[in-house]
ModelCIF file with pLDDT and N, C-alpha, C, O atoms, coordinates in Angstrom:
data_MODEL
#
_entry.id   MODEL 
#
_entity.id                         1 
_entity.type                       polymer 
_entity.pdbx_number_of_molecules   1 
#
_entity_poly.entity_id                      1 
_entity_poly.type                           'polypeptide(L)' 
_entity_poly.nstd_linkage                   no 
_entity_poly.nstd_monomer                   no 
_entity_poly.pdbx_seq_one_letter_code       MYALFVTAKTNDIDPPAWPADALARLPGMPLSRLHELLRWHCKTREATTAAVT 
_entity_poly.pdbx_seq_one_letter_code_can   MYALFVTAKTNDIDPPAWPADALARLPGMPLSRLHELLRWHCKTREATTAAVT 
_entity_poly.pdbx_strand_id                 A 
#
loop_
_entity_poly_seq.entity_id 
_entity_poly_seq.num 
_entity_poly_seq.mon_id 
_entity_poly_seq.hetero 
1 1  MET n 
1 2  TYR n 
1 3  ALA n 
1 4  LEU n 
1 5  PHE n 
1 6  VAL n 
1 7  THR n 
1 8  ALA n 
1 9  LYS n 
1 10 THR n 
1 11 ASN n 
1 12 ASP n 
1 13 ILE n 
1 14 ASP n 
1 15 PRO n 
1 16 PRO n 
1 17 ALA n 
1 18 TRP n 
1 19 PRO n 
1 20 ALA n 
1 21 ASP n 
1 22 ALA n 
1 23 LEU n 
1 24 ALA n 
1 25 ARG n 
1 26 LEU n 
1 27 PRO n 
1 28 GLY n 
1 29 MET n 
1 30 PRO n 
1 31 LEU n 
1 32 SER n 
1 33 ARG n 
1 34 LEU n 
1 35 HIS n 
1 36 GLU n 
1 37 LEU n 
1 38 LEU n 
1 39 ARG n 
1 40 TRP n 
1 41 HIS n 
1 42 CYS n 
1 43 LYS n 
1 44 THR n 
1 45 ARG n 
1 46 GLU n 
1 47 ALA n 
1 48 THR n 
1 49 THR n 
1 50 ALA n 
1 51 ALA n 
1 52 VAL n 
1 53 THR n 
#
_struct_asym.id          A 
_struct_asym.entity_id   1 
#
loop_
_ma_qa_metric.id 
_ma_qa_metric.mode 
_ma_qa_metric.name 
_ma_qa_metric.software_group_id 
_ma_qa_metric.type 
1 global pLDDT . pLDDT 
2 local  pLDDT . pLDDT 
#
_ma_qa_metric_global.metric_id      1 
_ma_qa_metric_global.metric_value   75.49 
_ma_qa_metric_global.model_id       1 
_ma_qa_metric_global.ordinal_id     1 
#
loop_
_ma_qa_metric_local.label_asym_id 
_ma_qa_metric_local.label_comp_id 
_ma_qa_metric_local.label_seq_id 
_ma_qa_metric_local.metric_id 
_ma_qa_metric_local.metric_value 
_ma_qa_metric_local.model_id 
_ma_qa_metric_local.ordinal_id 
A MET 1  2 81.00 1 1  
A TYR 2  2 88.00 1 2  
A ALA 3  2 86.00 1 3  
A LEU 4  2 79.00 1 4  
A PHE 5  2 82.00 1 5  
A VAL 6  2 85.00 1 6  
A THR 7  2 80.00 1 7  
A ALA 8  2 79.00 1 8  
A LYS 9  2 82.00 1 9  
A THR 10 2 83.00 1 10 
A ASN 11 2 77.00 1 11 
A ASP 12 2 81.00 1 12 
A ILE 13 2 81.00 1 13 
A ASP 14 2 83.00 1 14 
A PRO 15 2 81.00 1 15 
A PRO 16 2 83.00 1 16 
A ALA 17 2 83.00 1 17 
A TRP 18 2 81.00 1 18 
A PRO 19 2 82.00 1 19 
A ALA 20 2 84.00 1 20 
A ASP 21 2 83.00 1 21 
A ALA 22 2 83.00 1 22 
A LEU 23 2 85.00 1 23 
A ALA 24 2 88.00 1 24 
A ARG 25 2 87.00 1 25 
A LEU 26 2 88.00 1 26 
A PRO 27 2 91.00 1 27 
A GLY 28 2 87.00 1 28 
A MET 29 2 87.00 1 29 
A PRO 30 2 91.00 1 30 
A LEU 31 2 89.00 1 31 
A SER 32 2 91.00 1 32 
A ARG 33 2 88.00 1 33 
A LEU 34 2 85.00 1 34 
A HIS 35 2 85.00 1 35 
A GLU 36 2 83.00 1 36 
A LEU 37 2 81.00 1 37 
A LEU 38 2 78.00 1 38 
A ARG 39 2 72.00 1 39 
A TRP 40 2 71.00 1 40 
A HIS 41 2 72.00 1 41 
A CYS 42 2 66.00 1 42 
A LYS 43 2 58.00 1 43 
A THR 44 2 47.00 1 44 
A ARG 45 2 52.00 1 45 
A GLU 46 2 51.00 1 46 
A ALA 47 2 48.00 1 47 
A THR 48 2 44.00 1 48 
A THR 49 2 50.00 1 49 
A ALA 50 2 49.00 1 50 
A ALA 51 2 44.00 1 51 
A VAL 52 2 41.00 1 52 
A THR 53 2 45.00 1 53 
#
loop_
_atom_site.group_PDB 
_atom_site.id 
_atom_site.type_symbol 
_atom_site.label_atom_id 
_atom_site.label_alt_id 
_atom_site.label_comp_id 
_atom_site.label_asym_id 
_atom_site.label_entity_id 
_atom_site.label_seq_id 
_atom_site.pdbx_PDB_ins_code 
_atom_site.Cartn_x 
_atom_site.Cartn_y 
_atom_site.Cartn_z 
_atom_site.occupancy 
_atom_site.B_iso_or_equiv 
_atom_site.pdbx_formal_charge 
_atom_site.auth_seq_id 
_atom_site.auth_comp_id 
_atom_site.auth_asym_id 
_atom_site.auth_atom_id 
_atom_site.pdbx_PDB_model_num 
ATOM 1   N N  . MET A 1 1  ? 17.978  -23.904 -8.057  1.00 81.00 ? 1  MET A N  1 
ATOM 2   C CA . MET A 1 1  ? 16.971  -24.430 -7.163  1.00 81.00 ? 1  MET A CA 1 
ATOM 3   C C  . MET A 1 1  ? 17.150  -23.820 -5.769  1.00 81.00 ? 1  MET A C  1 
ATOM 4   O O  . MET A 1 1  ? 16.180  -23.483 -5.090  1.00 81.00 ? 1  MET A O  1 
ATOM 5   N N  . TYR A 1 2  ? 18.401  -23.689 -5.371  1.00 88.00 ? 2  TYR A N  1 
ATOM 6   C CA . TYR A 1 2  ? 18.678  -23.101 -4.067  1.00 88.00 ? 2  TYR A CA 1 
ATOM 7   C C  . TYR A 1 2  ? 18.116  -21.680 -3.978  1.00 88.00 ? 2  TYR A C  1 
ATOM 8   O O  . TYR A 1 2  ? 17.524  -21.307 -2.966  1.00 88.00 ? 2  TYR A O  1 
ATOM 9   N N  . ALA A 1 3  ? 18.299  -20.901 -5.023  1.00 86.00 ? 3  ALA A N  1 
ATOM 10  C CA . ALA A 1 3  ? 17.803  -19.514 -5.028  1.00 86.00 ? 3  ALA A CA 1 
ATOM 11  C C  . ALA A 1 3  ? 16.286  -19.463 -4.893  1.00 86.00 ? 3  ALA A C  1 
ATOM 12  O O  . ALA A 1 3  ? 15.758  -18.565 -4.237  1.00 86.00 ? 3  ALA A O  1 
ATOM 13  N N  . LEU A 1 4  ? 15.572  -20.416 -5.504  1.00 79.00 ? 4  LEU A N  1 
ATOM 14  C CA . LEU A 1 4  ? 14.118  -20.455 -5.377  1.00 79.00 ? 4  LEU A CA 1 
ATOM 15  C C  . LEU A 1 4  ? 13.701  -20.679 -3.929  1.00 79.00 ? 4  LEU A C  1 
ATOM 16  O O  . LEU A 1 4  ? 12.802  -20.008 -3.422  1.00 79.00 ? 4  LEU A O  1 
ATOM 17  N N  . PHE A 1 5  ? 14.357  -21.623 -3.273  1.00 82.00 ? 5  PHE A N  1 
ATOM 18  C CA . PHE A 1 5  ? 14.000  -21.926 -1.891  1.00 82.00 ? 5  PHE A CA 1 
ATOM 19  C C  . PHE A 1 5  ? 14.386  -20.802 -0.933  1.00 82.00 ? 5  PHE A C  1 
ATOM 20  O O  . PHE A 1 5  ? 13.641  -20.502 0.000   1.00 82.00 ? 5  PHE A O  1 
ATOM 21  N N  . VAL A 1 6  ? 15.540  -20.181 -1.156  1.00 85.00 ? 6  VAL A N  1 
ATOM 22  C CA . VAL A 1 6  ? 15.953  -19.073 -0.293  1.00 85.00 ? 6  VAL A CA 1 
ATOM 23  C C  . VAL A 1 6  ? 15.005  -17.887 -0.444  1.00 85.00 ? 6  VAL A C  1 
ATOM 24  O O  . VAL A 1 6  ? 14.644  -17.251 0.547   1.00 85.00 ? 6  VAL A O  1 
ATOM 25  N N  . THR A 1 7  ? 14.604  -17.590 -1.666  1.00 80.00 ? 7  THR A N  1 
ATOM 26  C CA . THR A 1 7  ? 13.673  -16.489 -1.889  1.00 80.00 ? 7  THR A CA 1 
ATOM 27  C C  . THR A 1 7  ? 12.319  -16.791 -1.247  1.00 80.00 ? 7  THR A C  1 
ATOM 28  O O  . THR A 1 7  ? 11.701  -15.900 -0.665  1.00 80.00 ? 7  THR A O  1 
ATOM 29  N N  . ALA A 1 8  ? 11.861  -18.013 -1.344  1.00 79.00 ? 8  ALA A N  1 
ATOM 30  C CA . ALA A 1 8  ? 10.605  -18.391 -0.701  1.00 79.00 ? 8  ALA A CA 1 
ATOM 31  C C  . ALA A 1 8  ? 10.722  -18.224 0.810   1.00 79.00 ? 8  ALA A C  1 
ATOM 32  O O  . ALA A 1 8  ? 9.822   -17.677 1.447   1.00 79.00 ? 8  ALA A O  1 
ATOM 33  N N  . LYS A 1 9  ? 11.815  -18.686 1.379   1.00 82.00 ? 9  LYS A N  1 
ATOM 34  C CA . LYS A 1 9  ? 12.017  -18.565 2.827   1.00 82.00 ? 9  LYS A CA 1 
ATOM 35  C C  . LYS A 1 9  ? 12.098  -17.101 3.250   1.00 82.00 ? 9  LYS A C  1 
ATOM 36  O O  . LYS A 1 9  ? 11.582  -16.729 4.304   1.00 82.00 ? 9  LYS A O  1 
ATOM 37  N N  . THR A 1 10 ? 12.742  -16.273 2.433   1.00 83.00 ? 10 THR A N  1 
ATOM 38  C CA . THR A 1 10 ? 12.850  -14.843 2.723   1.00 83.00 ? 10 THR A CA 1 
ATOM 39  C C  . THR A 1 10 ? 11.469  -14.179 2.743   1.00 83.00 ? 10 THR A C  1 
ATOM 40  O O  . THR A 1 10 ? 11.248  -13.227 3.492   1.00 83.00 ? 10 THR A O  1 
ATOM 41  N N  . ASN A 1 11 ? 10.552  -14.674 1.930   1.00 77.00 ? 11 ASN A N  1 
ATOM 42  C CA . ASN A 1 11 ? 9.195   -14.130 1.866   1.00 77.00 ? 11 ASN A CA 1 
ATOM 43  C C  . ASN A 1 11 ? 8.234   -14.826 2.828   1.00 77.00 ? 11 ASN A C  1 
ATOM 44  O O  . ASN A 1 11 ? 7.018   -14.717 2.674   1.00 77.00 ? 11 ASN A O  1 
ATOM 45  N N  . ASP A 1 12 ? 8.777   -15.544 3.825   1.00 81.00 ? 12 ASP A N  1 
ATOM 46  C CA . ASP A 1 12 ? 7.971   -16.254 4.825   1.00 81.00 ? 12 ASP A CA 1 
ATOM 47  C C  . ASP A 1 12 ? 7.006   -17.259 4.213   1.00 81.00 ? 12 ASP A C  1 
ATOM 48  O O  . ASP A 1 12 ? 5.854   -17.371 4.633   1.00 81.00 ? 12 ASP A O  1 
ATOM 49  N N  . ILE A 1 13 ? 7.494   -17.987 3.212   1.00 81.00 ? 13 ILE A N  1 
ATOM 50  C CA . ILE A 1 13 ? 6.710   -19.028 2.556   1.00 81.00 ? 13 ILE A CA 1 
ATOM 51  C C  . ILE A 1 13 ? 7.404   -20.351 2.818   1.00 81.00 ? 13 ILE A C  1 
ATOM 52  O O  . ILE A 1 13 ? 8.630   -20.431 2.749   1.00 81.00 ? 13 ILE A O  1 
ATOM 53  N N  . ASP A 1 14 ? 6.643   -21.379 3.115   1.00 83.00 ? 14 ASP A N  1 
ATOM 54  C CA . ASP A 1 14 ? 7.203   -22.704 3.331   1.00 83.00 ? 14 ASP A CA 1 
ATOM 55  C C  . ASP A 1 14 ? 7.860   -23.170 2.035   1.00 83.00 ? 14 ASP A C  1 
ATOM 56  O O  . ASP A 1 14 ? 7.152   -23.430 1.062   1.00 83.00 ? 14 ASP A O  1 
ATOM 57  N N  . PRO A 1 15 ? 9.204   -23.287 1.988   1.00 81.00 ? 15 PRO A N  1 
ATOM 58  C CA . PRO A 1 15 ? 9.886   -23.614 0.733   1.00 81.00 ? 15 PRO A CA 1 
ATOM 59  C C  . PRO A 1 15 ? 9.410   -24.888 0.049   1.00 81.00 ? 15 PRO A C  1 
ATOM 60  O O  . PRO A 1 15 ? 9.210   -24.849 -1.165  1.00 81.00 ? 15 PRO A O  1 
ATOM 61  N N  . PRO A 1 16 ? 9.213   -26.010 0.728   1.00 83.00 ? 16 PRO A N  1 
ATOM 62  C CA . PRO A 1 16 ? 8.733   -27.200 0.006   1.00 83.00 ? 16 PRO A CA 1 
ATOM 63  C C  . PRO A 1 16 ? 7.269   -27.096 -0.426  1.00 83.00 ? 16 PRO A C  1 
ATOM 64  O O  . PRO A 1 16 ? 6.879   -27.713 -1.418  1.00 83.00 ? 16 PRO A O  1 
ATOM 65  N N  . ALA A 1 17 ? 6.471   -26.342 0.286   1.00 83.00 ? 17 ALA A N  1 
ATOM 66  C CA . ALA A 1 17 ? 5.044   -26.239 -0.038  1.00 83.00 ? 17 ALA A CA 1 
ATOM 67  C C  . ALA A 1 17 ? 4.805   -25.378 -1.274  1.00 83.00 ? 17 ALA A C  1 
ATOM 68  O O  . ALA A 1 17 ? 3.885   -25.647 -2.047  1.00 83.00 ? 17 ALA A O  1 
ATOM 69  N N  . TRP A 1 18 ? 5.622   -24.345 -1.467  1.00 81.00 ? 18 TRP A N  1 
ATOM 70  C CA . TRP A 1 18 ? 5.393   -23.443 -2.605  1.00 81.00 ? 18 TRP A CA 1 
ATOM 71  C C  . TRP A 1 18 ? 5.505   -24.156 -3.954  1.00 81.00 ? 18 TRP A C  1 
ATOM 72  O O  . TRP A 1 18 ? 4.580   -24.041 -4.758  1.00 81.00 ? 18 TRP A O  1 
ATOM 73  N N  . PRO A 1 19 ? 6.602   -24.897 -4.250  1.00 82.00 ? 19 PRO A N  1 
ATOM 74  C CA . PRO A 1 19 ? 6.646   -25.545 -5.567  1.00 82.00 ? 19 PRO A CA 1 
ATOM 75  C C  . PRO A 1 19 ? 5.582   -26.628 -5.714  1.00 82.00 ? 19 PRO A C  1 
ATOM 76  O O  . PRO A 1 19 ? 5.067   -26.847 -6.811  1.00 82.00 ? 19 PRO A O  1 
ATOM 77  N N  . ALA A 1 20 ? 5.253   -27.303 -4.620  1.00 84.00 ? 20 ALA A N  1 
ATOM 78  C CA . ALA A 1 20 ? 4.206   -28.328 -4.702  1.00 84.00 ? 20 ALA A CA 1 
ATOM 79  C C  . ALA A 1 20 ? 2.871   -27.687 -5.079  1.00 84.00 ? 20 ALA A C  1 
ATOM 80  O O  . ALA A 1 20 ? 2.136   -28.220 -5.910  1.00 84.00 ? 20 ALA A O  1 
ATOM 81  N N  . ASP A 1 21 ? 2.561   -26.547 -4.471  1.00 83.00 ? 21 ASP A N  1 
ATOM 82  C CA . ASP A 1 21 ? 1.323   -25.839 -4.782  1.00 83.00 ? 21 ASP A CA 1 
ATOM 83  C C  . ASP A 1 21 ? 1.342   -25.309 -6.214  1.00 83.00 ? 21 ASP A C  1 
ATOM 84  O O  . ASP A 1 21 ? 0.360   -25.442 -6.943  1.00 83.00 ? 21 ASP A O  1 
ATOM 85  N N  . ALA A 1 22 ? 2.468   -24.707 -6.613  1.00 83.00 ? 22 ALA A N  1 
ATOM 86  C CA . ALA A 1 22 ? 2.580   -24.139 -7.960  1.00 83.00 ? 22 ALA A CA 1 
ATOM 87  C C  . ALA A 1 22 ? 2.461   -25.227 -9.029  1.00 83.00 ? 22 ALA A C  1 
ATOM 88  O O  . ALA A 1 22 ? 1.770   -25.040 -10.031 1.00 83.00 ? 22 ALA A O  1 
ATOM 89  N N  . LEU A 1 23 ? 3.124   -26.351 -8.821  1.00 85.00 ? 23 LEU A N  1 
ATOM 90  C CA . LEU A 1 23 ? 3.070   -27.428 -9.807  1.00 85.00 ? 23 LEU A CA 1 
ATOM 91  C C  . LEU A 1 23 ? 1.685   -28.072 -9.865  1.00 85.00 ? 23 LEU A C  1 
ATOM 92  O O  . LEU A 1 23 ? 1.251   -28.516 -10.928 1.00 85.00 ? 23 LEU A O  1 
ATOM 93  N N  . ALA A 1 24 ? 0.995   -28.125 -8.733  1.00 88.00 ? 24 ALA A N  1 
ATOM 94  C CA . ALA A 1 24 ? -0.352  -28.693 -8.722  1.00 88.00 ? 24 ALA A CA 1 
ATOM 95  C C  . ALA A 1 24 ? -1.346  -27.796 -9.461  1.00 88.00 ? 24 ALA A C  1 
ATOM 96  O O  . ALA A 1 24 ? -2.275  -28.289 -10.100 1.00 88.00 ? 24 ALA A O  1 
ATOM 97  N N  . ARG A 1 25 ? -1.147  -26.479 -9.372  1.00 87.00 ? 25 ARG A N  1 
ATOM 98  C CA . ARG A 1 25 ? -2.065  -25.532 -10.002 1.00 87.00 ? 25 ARG A CA 1 
ATOM 99  C C  . ARG A 1 25 ? -1.723  -25.250 -11.462 1.00 87.00 ? 25 ARG A C  1 
ATOM 100 O O  . ARG A 1 25 ? -2.576  -24.769 -12.208 1.00 87.00 ? 25 ARG A O  1 
ATOM 101 N N  . LEU A 1 26 ? -0.507  -25.537 -11.876 1.00 88.00 ? 26 LEU A N  1 
ATOM 102 C CA . LEU A 1 26 ? -0.023  -25.193 -13.206 1.00 88.00 ? 26 LEU A CA 1 
ATOM 103 C C  . LEU A 1 26 ? -0.853  -25.758 -14.360 1.00 88.00 ? 26 LEU A C  1 
ATOM 104 O O  . LEU A 1 26 ? -1.122  -25.011 -15.301 1.00 88.00 ? 26 LEU A O  1 
ATOM 105 N N  . PRO A 1 27 ? -1.278  -27.028 -14.353 1.00 91.00 ? 27 PRO A N  1 
ATOM 106 C CA . PRO A 1 27 ? -1.998  -27.557 -15.521 1.00 91.00 ? 27 PRO A CA 1 
ATOM 107 C C  . PRO A 1 27 ? -3.295  -26.817 -15.862 1.00 91.00 ? 27 PRO A C  1 
ATOM 108 O O  . PRO A 1 27 ? -3.645  -26.713 -17.037 1.00 91.00 ? 27 PRO A O  1 
ATOM 109 N N  . GLY A 1 28 ? -4.001  -26.311 -14.874 1.00 87.00 ? 28 GLY A N  1 
ATOM 110 C CA . GLY A 1 28 ? -5.260  -25.631 -15.146 1.00 87.00 ? 28 GLY A CA 1 
ATOM 111 C C  . GLY A 1 28 ? -5.160  -24.117 -15.203 1.00 87.00 ? 28 GLY A C  1 
ATOM 112 O O  . GLY A 1 28 ? -6.177  -23.435 -15.321 1.00 87.00 ? 28 GLY A O  1 
ATOM 113 N N  . MET A 1 29 ? -3.954  -23.586 -15.122 1.00 87.00 ? 29 MET A N  1 
ATOM 114 C CA . MET A 1 29 ? -3.750  -22.138 -15.052 1.00 87.00 ? 29 MET A CA 1 
ATOM 115 C C  . MET A 1 29 ? -3.630  -21.557 -16.454 1.00 87.00 ? 29 MET A C  1 
ATOM 116 O O  . MET A 1 29 ? -2.788  -22.010 -17.230 1.00 87.00 ? 29 MET A O  1 
ATOM 117 N N  . PRO A 1 30 ? -4.462  -20.553 -16.805 1.00 91.00 ? 30 PRO A N  1 
ATOM 118 C CA . PRO A 1 30 ? -4.305  -19.901 -18.113 1.00 91.00 ? 30 PRO A CA 1 
ATOM 119 C C  . PRO A 1 30 ? -3.012  -19.074 -18.145 1.00 91.00 ? 30 PRO A C  1 
ATOM 120 O O  . PRO A 1 30 ? -2.539  -18.614 -17.106 1.00 91.00 ? 30 PRO A O  1 
ATOM 121 N N  . LEU A 1 31 ? -2.459  -18.895 -19.320 1.00 89.00 ? 31 LEU A N  1 
ATOM 122 C CA . LEU A 1 31 ? -1.200  -18.163 -19.470 1.00 89.00 ? 31 LEU A CA 1 
ATOM 123 C C  . LEU A 1 31 ? -1.259  -16.760 -18.874 1.00 89.00 ? 31 LEU A C  1 
ATOM 124 O O  . LEU A 1 31 ? -0.256  -16.268 -18.357 1.00 89.00 ? 31 LEU A O  1 
ATOM 125 N N  . SER A 1 32 ? -2.391  -16.127 -18.937 1.00 91.00 ? 32 SER A N  1 
ATOM 126 C CA . SER A 1 32 ? -2.516  -14.754 -18.439 1.00 91.00 ? 32 SER A CA 1 
ATOM 127 C C  . SER A 1 32 ? -2.418  -14.668 -16.919 1.00 91.00 ? 32 SER A C  1 
ATOM 128 O O  . SER A 1 32 ? -2.243  -13.578 -16.374 1.00 91.00 ? 32 SER A O  1 
ATOM 129 N N  . ARG A 1 33 ? -2.528  -15.805 -16.227 1.00 88.00 ? 33 ARG A N  1 
ATOM 130 C CA . ARG A 1 33 ? -2.477  -15.789 -14.763 1.00 88.00 ? 33 ARG A CA 1 
ATOM 131 C C  . ARG A 1 33 ? -1.257  -16.505 -14.200 1.00 88.00 ? 33 ARG A C  1 
ATOM 132 O O  . ARG A 1 33 ? -1.188  -16.726 -12.990 1.00 88.00 ? 33 ARG A O  1 
ATOM 133 N N  . LEU A 1 34 ? -0.293  -16.875 -15.039 1.00 85.00 ? 34 LEU A N  1 
ATOM 134 C CA . LEU A 1 34 ? 0.883   -17.590 -14.565 1.00 85.00 ? 34 LEU A CA 1 
ATOM 135 C C  . LEU A 1 34 ? 1.670   -16.802 -13.523 1.00 85.00 ? 34 LEU A C  1 
ATOM 136 O O  . LEU A 1 34 ? 2.323   -17.396 -12.665 1.00 85.00 ? 34 LEU A O  1 
ATOM 137 N N  . HIS A 1 35 ? 1.616   -15.481 -13.587 1.00 85.00 ? 35 HIS A N  1 
ATOM 138 C CA . HIS A 1 35 ? 2.345   -14.664 -12.611 1.00 85.00 ? 35 HIS A CA 1 
ATOM 139 C C  . HIS A 1 35 ? 1.874   -14.921 -11.181 1.00 85.00 ? 35 HIS A C  1 
ATOM 140 O O  . HIS A 1 35 ? 2.620   -14.651 -10.240 1.00 85.00 ? 35 HIS A O  1 
ATOM 141 N N  . GLU A 1 36 ? 0.672   -15.430 -10.993 1.00 83.00 ? 36 GLU A N  1 
ATOM 142 C CA . GLU A 1 36 ? 0.154   -15.718 -9.656  1.00 83.00 ? 36 GLU A CA 1 
ATOM 143 C C  . GLU A 1 36 ? 0.902   -16.872 -8.987  1.00 83.00 ? 36 GLU A C  1 
ATOM 144 O O  . GLU A 1 36 ? 0.830   -17.027 -7.768  1.00 83.00 ? 36 GLU A O  1 
ATOM 145 N N  . LEU A 1 37 ? 1.611   -17.671 -9.759  1.00 81.00 ? 37 LEU A N  1 
ATOM 146 C CA . LEU A 1 37 ? 2.346   -18.807 -9.204  1.00 81.00 ? 37 LEU A CA 1 
ATOM 147 C C  . LEU A 1 37 ? 3.734   -18.427 -8.702  1.00 81.00 ? 37 LEU A C  1 
ATOM 148 O O  . LEU A 1 37 ? 4.405   -19.249 -8.078  1.00 81.00 ? 37 LEU A O  1 
ATOM 149 N N  . LEU A 1 38 ? 4.176   -17.203 -8.959  1.00 78.00 ? 38 LEU A N  1 
ATOM 150 C CA . LEU A 1 38 ? 5.488   -16.769 -8.498  1.00 78.00 ? 38 LEU A CA 1 
ATOM 151 C C  . LEU A 1 38 ? 5.508   -16.696 -6.977  1.00 78.00 ? 38 LEU A C  1 
ATOM 152 O O  . LEU A 1 38 ? 4.497   -16.392 -6.345  1.00 78.00 ? 38 LEU A O  1 
ATOM 153 N N  . ARG A 1 39 ? 6.665   -16.976 -6.403  1.00 72.00 ? 39 ARG A N  1 
ATOM 154 C CA . ARG A 1 39 ? 6.740   -17.084 -4.943  1.00 72.00 ? 39 ARG A CA 1 
ATOM 155 C C  . ARG A 1 39 ? 6.438   -15.786 -4.209  1.00 72.00 ? 39 ARG A C  1 
ATOM 156 O O  . ARG A 1 39 ? 5.987   -15.842 -3.065  1.00 72.00 ? 39 ARG A O  1 
ATOM 157 N N  . TRP A 1 40 ? 6.662   -14.623 -4.805  1.00 71.00 ? 40 TRP A N  1 
ATOM 158 C CA . TRP A 1 40 ? 6.358   -13.385 -4.090  1.00 71.00 ? 40 TRP A CA 1 
ATOM 159 C C  . TRP A 1 40 ? 4.873   -13.059 -4.142  1.00 71.00 ? 40 TRP A C  1 
ATOM 160 O O  . TRP A 1 40 ? 4.431   -12.149 -3.441  1.00 71.00 ? 40 TRP A O  1 
ATOM 161 N N  . HIS A 1 41 ? 4.092   -13.765 -4.942  1.00 72.00 ? 41 HIS A N  1 
ATOM 162 C CA . HIS A 1 41 ? 2.640   -13.616 -4.940  1.00 72.00 ? 41 HIS A CA 1 
ATOM 163 C C  . HIS A 1 41 ? 1.973   -14.670 -4.070  1.00 72.00 ? 41 HIS A C  1 
ATOM 164 O O  . HIS A 1 41 ? 0.771   -14.591 -3.812  1.00 72.00 ? 41 HIS A O  1 
ATOM 165 N N  . CYS A 1 42 ? 2.723   -15.634 -3.624  1.00 66.00 ? 42 CYS A N  1 
ATOM 166 C CA . CYS A 1 42 ? 2.179   -16.763 -2.871  1.00 66.00 ? 42 CYS A CA 1 
ATOM 167 C C  . CYS A 1 42 ? 1.506   -16.295 -1.587  1.00 66.00 ? 42 CYS A C  1 
ATOM 168 O O  . CYS A 1 42 ? 0.394   -16.729 -1.287  1.00 66.00 ? 42 CYS A O  1 
ATOM 169 N N  . LYS A 1 43 ? 2.150   -15.426 -0.828  1.00 58.00 ? 43 LYS A N  1 
ATOM 170 C CA . LYS A 1 43 ? 1.595   -14.965 0.433   1.00 58.00 ? 43 LYS A CA 1 
ATOM 171 C C  . LYS A 1 43 ? 0.297   -14.206 0.200   1.00 58.00 ? 43 LYS A C  1 
ATOM 172 O O  . LYS A 1 43 ? -0.656  -14.364 0.963   1.00 58.00 ? 43 LYS A O  1 
ATOM 173 N N  . THR A 1 44 ? 0.248   -13.387 -0.842  1.00 47.00 ? 44 THR A N  1 
ATOM 174 C CA . THR A 1 44 ? -0.961  -12.649 -1.176  1.00 47.00 ? 44 THR A CA 1 
ATOM 175 C C  . THR A 1 44 ? -2.105  -13.603 -1.485  1.00 47.00 ? 44 THR A C  1 
ATOM 176 O O  . THR A 1 44 ? -3.237  -13.382 -1.053  1.00 47.00 ? 44 THR A O  1 
ATOM 177 N N  . ARG A 1 45 ? -1.813  -14.663 -2.230  1.00 52.00 ? 45 ARG A N  1 
ATOM 178 C CA . ARG A 1 45 ? -2.838  -15.642 -2.581  1.00 52.00 ? 45 ARG A CA 1 
ATOM 179 C C  . ARG A 1 45 ? -3.345  -16.349 -1.323  1.00 52.00 ? 45 ARG A C  1 
ATOM 180 O O  . ARG A 1 45 ? -4.548  -16.584 -1.202  1.00 52.00 ? 45 ARG A O  1 
ATOM 181 N N  . GLU A 1 46 ? -2.453  -16.696 -0.377  1.00 51.00 ? 46 GLU A N  1 
ATOM 182 C CA . GLU A 1 46 ? -2.861  -17.347 0.853   1.00 51.00 ? 46 GLU A CA 1 
ATOM 183 C C  . GLU A 1 46 ? -3.740  -16.421 1.681   1.00 51.00 ? 46 GLU A C  1 
ATOM 184 O O  . GLU A 1 46 ? -4.743  -16.859 2.244   1.00 51.00 ? 46 GLU A O  1 
ATOM 185 N N  . ALA A 1 47 ? -3.375  -15.147 1.762   1.00 48.00 ? 47 ALA A N  1 
ATOM 186 C CA . ALA A 1 47 ? -4.146  -14.185 2.533   1.00 48.00 ? 47 ALA A CA 1 
ATOM 187 C C  . ALA A 1 47 ? -5.533  -13.976 1.904   1.00 48.00 ? 47 ALA A C  1 
ATOM 188 O O  . ALA A 1 47 ? -6.529  -13.856 2.618   1.00 48.00 ? 47 ALA A O  1 
ATOM 189 N N  . THR A 1 48 ? -5.589  -13.935 0.587   1.00 44.00 ? 48 THR A N  1 
ATOM 190 C CA . THR A 1 48 ? -6.857  -13.776 -0.106  1.00 44.00 ? 48 THR A CA 1 
ATOM 191 C C  . THR A 1 48 ? -7.758  -14.990 0.121   1.00 44.00 ? 48 THR A C  1 
ATOM 192 O O  . THR A 1 48 ? -8.960  -14.848 0.347   1.00 44.00 ? 48 THR A O  1 
ATOM 193 N N  . THR A 1 49 ? -7.174  -16.167 0.061   1.00 50.00 ? 49 THR A N  1 
ATOM 194 C CA . THR A 1 49 ? -7.944  -17.397 0.291   1.00 50.00 ? 49 THR A CA 1 
ATOM 195 C C  . THR A 1 49 ? -8.476  -17.434 1.721   1.00 50.00 ? 49 THR A C  1 
ATOM 196 O O  . THR A 1 49 ? -9.620  -17.828 1.948   1.00 50.00 ? 49 THR A O  1 
ATOM 197 N N  . ALA A 1 50 ? -7.652  -17.025 2.683   1.00 49.00 ? 50 ALA A N  1 
ATOM 198 C CA . ALA A 1 50 ? -8.083  -17.022 4.081   1.00 49.00 ? 50 ALA A CA 1 
ATOM 199 C C  . ALA A 1 50 ? -9.185  -15.999 4.314   1.00 49.00 ? 50 ALA A C  1 
ATOM 200 O O  . ALA A 1 50 ? -10.092 -16.238 5.111   1.00 49.00 ? 50 ALA A O  1 
ATOM 201 N N  . ALA A 1 51 ? -9.119  -14.867 3.631   1.00 44.00 ? 51 ALA A N  1 
ATOM 202 C CA . ALA A 1 51 ? -10.144 -13.829 3.800   1.00 44.00 ? 51 ALA A CA 1 
ATOM 203 C C  . ALA A 1 51 ? -11.475 -14.258 3.215   1.00 44.00 ? 51 ALA A C  1 
ATOM 204 O O  . ALA A 1 51 ? -12.526 -13.858 3.715   1.00 44.00 ? 51 ALA A O  1 
ATOM 205 N N  . VAL A 1 52 ? -11.448 -15.061 2.169   1.00 41.00 ? 52 VAL A N  1 
ATOM 206 C CA . VAL A 1 52 ? -12.681 -15.503 1.504   1.00 41.00 ? 52 VAL A CA 1 
ATOM 207 C C  . VAL A 1 52 ? -13.381 -16.571 2.321   1.00 41.00 ? 52 VAL A C  1 
ATOM 208 O O  . VAL A 1 52 ? -14.610 -16.592 2.383   1.00 41.00 ? 52 VAL A O  1 
ATOM 209 N N  . THR A 1 53 ? -12.615 -17.471 2.956   1.00 45.00 ? 53 THR A N  1 
ATOM 210 C CA . THR A 1 53 ? -13.230 -18.570 3.711   1.00 45.00 ? 53 THR A CA 1 
ATOM 211 C C  . THR A 1 53 ? -13.600 -18.207 5.100   1.00 45.00 ? 53 THR A C  1 
ATOM 212 O O  . THR A 1 53 ? -14.125 -19.041 5.838   1.00 45.00 ? 53 THR A O  1 
#
């Protein structure tokens, strides 16, 4: 668990927010898109969401 939070922090991601977001999105996520929930893709997803809105 520590390694997950350290890696998230290293990638400039809020450590408590990342697992909360990933777990909230997990039930509706198809298997082919599970890689989007990984912490190193989190920043890309946030930037994409900000660019769309």
